[in-house]
C-alpha positions in Angstrom: -31.7 75.1 -138.7 -34.8 73.9 -140.6 -33.0 70.6 -141.2 -32.2 70.3 -137.5 -35.8 70.9 -136.6 -36.9 68.3 -139.2 -34.5 65.7 -137.8 -35.6 66.5 -134.2 -39.3 66.2 -135.2 -38.6 63.0 -137.1 -36.7 61.6 -134.1 -39.5 62.5 -131.7 -42.1 60.9 -134.0 -40.0 57.8 -134.3 -39.5 57.8 -130.6 -43.2 58.2 -130.0 -44.0 55.4 -132.4 -41.4 53.2 -130.8 -42.8 53.9 -127.4 -46.4 53.1 -128.6 -45.1 49.9 -130.1 -43.3 48.9 -126.9 -46.4 49.7 -124.8 -48.6 47.6 -127.2 -46.1 44.7 -127.1 -45.9 45.0 -123.3 -49.7 44.9 -123.1 -49.8 41.8 -125.2 -47.1 40.2 -123.1 -48.9 41.1 -119.9 -52.1 39.7 -121.3 -50.4 36.5 -122.3 -48.6 36.3 -119.0 -52.0 36.7 -117.2 -53.4 33.9 -119.3 -50.4 31.7 -118.5 -50.9 32.4 -114.8 -54.6 31.4 -115.0 -53.6 28.2 -116.8 -51.0 27.5 -114.2 -53.4 28.1 -111.3 -55.8 25.6 -113.0 -53.1 23.0 -113.2 -52.1 23.6 -109.6 -55.8 23.3 -108.5 -56.1 20.0 -110.4 -52.9 18.7 -108.8 -54.1 19.7 -105.4 -57.4 17.9 -106.0 -55.6 14.8 -107.2 -53.3 14.8 -104.1 -56.3 15.4 -101.8 -58.1 12.5 -103.3 -55.2 10.1 -102.3 -55.8 10.9 -98.7 -58.6 9.2 -96.8 -60.4 11.0 -94.0 -58.0 9.8 -91.3 -55.3 11.8 -93.0 -52.6 9.7 -94.6 -51.7 8.5 -98.1 -53.0 5.0 -98.8 -49.8 3.4 -100.0 -50.2 0.6 -102.5 -49.9 -3.2 -102.7 -46.8 -5.0 -104.1 -47.0 -6.9 -107.3 -46.8 -10.7 -107.7 -43.4 -11.9 -108.9 -41.6 -15.1 -109.6 -40.0 -15.0 -106.2 -43.0 -13.9 -104.2 -46.6 -14.9 -104.9 -48.1 -12.9 -101.9 -49.7 -9.5 -102.5 -49.9 -7.3 -99.5 -51.0 -3.7 -98.8 -49.4 -1.5 -96.2 -50.9 -1.4 -92.7 -50.8 2.2 -91.6 -52.0 3.5 -88.2 -54.5 6.4 -88.6 -52.3 8.7 -86.4 -49.4 8.3 -88.9 -48.9 10.5 -92.0 -47.3 9.6 -95.3 -46.7 12.5 -97.6 -48.3 12.2 -101.0 -44.9 12.4 -102.5 -43.6 9.6 -100.3 -44.0 5.9 -101.2 -45.1 3.0 -99.0 -45.5 -0.3 -100.9 -46.4 -3.8 -100.0 -45.9 -5.7 -96.7 -45.2 -2.7 -94.5 -46.4 -1.9 -91.0 -46.3 1.7 -89.8 -47.1 2.2 -86.1 -48.5 5.2 -84.4 -47.4 8.8 -85.1 -45.0 7.8 -87.8 -44.0 10.5 -90.3 -42.9 9.6 -93.8 -41.5 12.7 -95.6 -41.6 13.7 -99.3 -39.6 11.4 -101.5 -39.0 8.9 -98.8 -39.5 5.2 -99.9 -40.5 2.2 -97.8 -40.7 -0.8 -100.1 -42.0 -4.1 -98.8 -42.1 -5.7 -102.2 -38.9 -7.8 -102.2 -37.8 -8.5 -98.7 -40.9 -8.9 -96.4 -42.2 -7.8 -94.0 -41.0 -4.3 -93.0 -41.9 -3.0 -89.6 -41.7 0.6 -88.5 -42.4 1.3 -84.8 -44.4 4.1 -83.0 -43.0 7.6 -83.3 -40.4 6.8 -85.9 -39.7 9.1 -88.9 -38.4 8.4 -92.4 -37.2 11.7 -93.7 -36.8 13.2 -97.2 -35.1 10.8 -99.6 -34.6 8.1 -97.1 -35.0 4.5 -98.3 -36.1 1.3 -96.4 -35.8 -1.8 -98.5 -34.6 -5.4 -98.2 -33.1 -8.3 -100.1 -35.7 -11.0 -101.2 -36.8 -13.2 -98.3 -38.5 -15.9 -100.3 -37.6 -17.9 -103.5 -39.9 -20.5 -105.1 -42.2 -20.3 -102.1 -39.4 -21.1 -99.6 -37.7 -18.7 -97.1 -34.2 -17.5 -98.0 -31.8 -18.2 -95.2 -30.2 -15.4 -93.2 -32.4 -12.7 -94.7 -34.5 -11.8 -91.7 -34.1 -10.8 -88.0 -36.2 -12.3 -85.3 -37.8 -9.7 -83.0 -40.3 -10.8 -80.4 -40.8 -14.2 -82.1 -41.5 -12.7 -85.5 -39.3 -12.6 -88.6 -38.7 -9.2 -90.3 -36.7 -8.3 -93.4 -36.3 -4.8 -91.8 -37.3 -4.1 -88.2 -37.2 -0.4 -87.1 -38.1 0.2 -83.5 -39.9 3.0 -81.7 -38.7 6.6 -81.9 -36.1 5.8 -84.6 -35.0 8.7 -86.9 -33.9 8.0 -90.4 -32.5 11.4 -91.4 -32.4 12.8 -94.9 -31.2 10.3 -97.6 -30.4 7.6 -95.0 -30.6 4.0 -96.2 -31.6 1.0 -94.2 -31.4 -2.1 -96.3 -32.4 -5.4 -95.0 -31.7 -7.7 -93.6 -31.5 -5.1 -90.8 -32.6 -4.5 -87.3 -32.7 -1.1 -85.7 -33.8 -1.0 -82.1 -35.5 1.8 -80.2 -34.3 5.4 -80.0 -31.7 5.2 -82.7 -30.6 8.1 -84.9 -29.4 7.2 -88.4 -27.8 10.4 -89.8 -28.0 12.0 -93.1 -26.7 9.8 -96.0 -25.7 7.1 -93.5 -26.3 3.4 -94.4 -27.2 0.3 -92.5 -27.0 -3.1 -94.3 -27.0 -6.6 -93.0 -26.6 -5.2 -89.5 -28.2 -5.0 -86.1 -28.2 -1.7 -84.3 -28.7 -1.6 -80.5 -30.9 0.7 -78.6 -29.9 4.4 -78.3 -27.1 4.2 -80.9 -26.2 7.3 -83.0 -24.9 6.7 -86.5 -23.5 10.0 -87.5 -23.9 11.4 -91.1 -22.3 9.5 -94.0 -21.3 6.6 -91.7 -21.8 3.0 -93.0 -22.5 -0.1 -90.9 -22.3 -3.3 -92.8 -22.5 -6.9 -91.6 -22.0 -6.2 -87.9 -23.8 -5.7 -84.6 -23.5 -2.3 -82.8 -24.0 -2.6 -79.0 -26.5 -0.2 -77.3 -25.6 3.4 -76.5 -22.5 3.6 -78.7 -22.0 5.9 -81.6 -20.4 5.6 -85.1 -18.4 8.7 -86.0 -19.2 10.6 -89.1 -18.0 9.1 -92.4 -16.7 6.0 -90.7 -17.3 2.6 -92.4 -17.7 -0.4 -90.0 -17.5 -3.8 -91.6 -15.5 -5.7 -88.9 -17.1 -6.9 -85.7 -13.9 -6.3 -83.8 -14.0 -2.6 -84.9 -17.7 -2.4 -84.0 -17.0 -3.7 -80.5 -14.5 -0.9 -79.9 -16.8 2.0 -80.9 -17.1 4.8 -78.4 -19.8 4.9 -75.7 -22.3 7.8 -75.6 -21.4 9.8 -72.5 -23.0 12.9 -71.0 -20.6 15.2 -72.9 -21.3 13.6 -76.3 -22.7 16.5 -78.4 -25.4 14.4 -80.1 -26.6 12.6 -77.0 -30.0 14.2 -77.0 -30.3 14.9 -80.7 -32.8 12.1 -81.4 -35.2 13.3 -78.8 -35.5 16.7 -80.5 -35.8 15.1 -84.0 -38.5 12.7 -82.8 -40.5 15.6 -81.2 -40.4 17.6 -84.5 -41.5 14.7 -86.7 -44.3 13.4 -84.5 -45.6 16.9 -84.5 -45.4 16.8 -88.3 -47.4 13.6 -88.4 -50.1 15.2 -86.3 -50.2 18.5 -88.0 -49.9 17.3 -91.6 -52.5 14.7 -90.8 -55.0 17.3 -89.6 -54.3 19.5 -92.6 -55.0 16.5 -94.9 -58.3 15.8 -93.1 -59.3 19.5 -93.4 -58.4 19.5 -97.1 -60.4 16.4 -97.8 -63.4 17.7 -95.9 -63.3 20.9 -98.0 -63.0 18.9 -101.2 -66.0 16.8 -100.2 -68.0 20.0 -99.5 -67.0 21.4 -102.8 -68.0 18.2 -104.6 -71.4 18.2 -102.8 -72.0 21.9 -103.8 -71.1 21.2 -107.4 -73.4 18.1 -107.3 -76.4 20.2 -106.0 -75.7 22.9 -108.6 -75.8 20.3 -111.4 -79.1 18.9 -110.2 -80.6 22.4 -110.0 -79.5 23.2 -113.5 -80.9 20.0 -114.9 -84.2 20.5 -113.0 -84.6 23.9 -114.5 -83.7 22.7 -118.0 -86.1 19.8 -117.9 -89.1 21.4 -116.1 -89.8 25.0 -116.8 -88.7 25.9 -120.3 -90.8 25.1 -123.4 -89.5 24.0 -126.7 -90.6 25.9 -129.8 -92.2 22.7 -131.2 -94.3 22.5 -128.1 -95.7 26.0 -128.8 -96.6 25.0 -132.4 -98.3 21.9 -131.2 -100.4 23.9 -128.6 -101.4 26.4 -131.4 -102.6 23.6 -133.7 -104.6 22.0 -130.8 -106.3 25.4 -130.0 -107.2 25.9 -133.7 -108.8 22.4 -133.8 -110.9 23.2 -130.7 -112.2 26.4 -132.3 -113.3 24.5 -135.5 -115.1 21.9 -133.5 -117.1 24.6 -131.7 
């Protein structure tokens, strides 16, 4: 009986010690976790500040110029309308024109560094992971033949008209022309092709080296490389299920351009206020440090001066 009590007492003591140890370890882990959270919040704040600094007051990412190469000596920066918005995680490079209310989503890429120029019309959208690029349009200072489309008397490596939607992971690779109100579906591709007004290219379809007449559609997953096949594509009728899809998509993305643009302006304004407050605080601290406080050596100097005055008297 005594042995059983001893065992029970020992077990209780061991259990209690174990519990204390677990609590202590948990406390340390919680403290460490709290410190990690603070560090993570600091990193997030610094990233947020860095992103905000890429956005000028009118609310879009600046884009960046292309580099000079052996096939192109011209260096151009993107021309982006103030009403458009390029997400900080999107990329717009080189000779690119973005019209009004264009939305460029995260991880989208519009590169006017090889084939130039690239034109994106009013109300268009380039969604997540979509790519707009083109084959080189000049070599040794001379234009490369058949690498551009003429629209309105101007040559473009890629021309994208008004209210065009390039859905997630779509690819438009120049030379290419995409006229107004076209929907290019998810993971669809346009290469060396001209797409007429109001066309719908359904998801995963590929259009290469042909011209698609206005108001036709390319069925999902279809590859069109023969003009005879392109000429026989079905017309968009009133009962076509995606007939009005692009209108809804454009509405959503022009709203994104406006709302994200406003949020960017608000974020930058707050950042400027914060910087101004920190600047004033630094000036105040420096003023107090330089003006009011005496150094111990100054006190000794005053004491010696007073002693000299007494002797003189």
